[in-house]
N, C-alpha and C positions, 0 to 999 in steps of 0.2 A: 505493500500499500505506499503510495506516494505522498508525503505531507507536504505542504507549502507553507512556509513560514514569512511570515509579513514582520516589518521592523515594528508594528504598534500591537501586534497580538491577532486573534482574530481565526489562526490556524493551529493546529496542531492539537495537543492536549491541554483541558483546561488549567492545569498546575502552570505548565509553560507559558500559558496567555497572562494568567494572574502574574507571574513574577514579572514578565514583560512589562505589563499594564502600569504593576507598582513602581518600576525602576523608572520609567518615564512621569508617572505621576511625582516621584521625589525628584527627579532631576527639574522639572519644571517649574515646583515650588522651590528650589534651590536658586535657578536661574531669576526666576521673580525677586527674590531677597537679595539677589546681590546687585541686580538692576535698581532695587529702590535705595540701597545703601549708597551707589555710586549717584544717583539723583540727590541723595541727601547731601553726600561729600560737595557736589555742583552748588548746592544752595548755601552750604555753610560757608565755602569759599570765592565762588566765583560770581554768584549773583548778587543784586542788591538787594537785601532783606529787610523790614523794621526790626529796629531793636527788640522790640516786644516778641516779634516774629522767631528772630535769631535764637530767644531761649528756647522757644518750642523747638528748633530744629536741634538744637544741641540736646535736649533731652531725647529727640528721636534718635539721633547718632547713636547715644549711649546704649538706648534699646536694642538698636541694629547691631553695636558689637557683640551684642549677647546671643542675638540670633544668627549671626552669622558664625561664630564660636560654635555654636551646637549645631549649625550644616556641615560646617568643616570635620567636628567630631564625628557626627555621623557617616560621613563618605569617608574619613581614613582612619575610623578605630577597628580594631579586629572585636567581631562581632558574631554572634551566634544566629545563624540564619535558620529560622524556622522553616520557610519552605523549602531549603535544601532537606534539612529532616524529615520533614512530609514526603518528600519524592523518595529519599531512601526507604520510608517505612513501605511505602507503596509499592515499591521497586521489591522489598522483600517479602512480602503478602502475595505479589506475583509469581515469584520463584517459588515460594512454599507452596501456591497453588498449583502451580505447572507440575513440580516434583511431587504431588500427590496423586495427580490423576494418572502417570505413568507406573 
């Protein structure tokens, strides 16, 4: 059986589709966070902003530093992948089922 895989999911088994869609969702959120941070940097250093608004931009910058730290931690930290464990369990179950039939 030939399985066509796409970059955004939709072909293949359900677990692979979910893993791929989760990756793209996380990637999109991380890109949006980085773009927001760059916009705040621009507002802080290059745009003409009123003094009262500049305080708000400073507060938002501080909050986004924490968001970017968490995002970086997510992408580069060693972590336990629950979807990989689920895939291993399902392959073990299929192997046992196949072995039991013979």
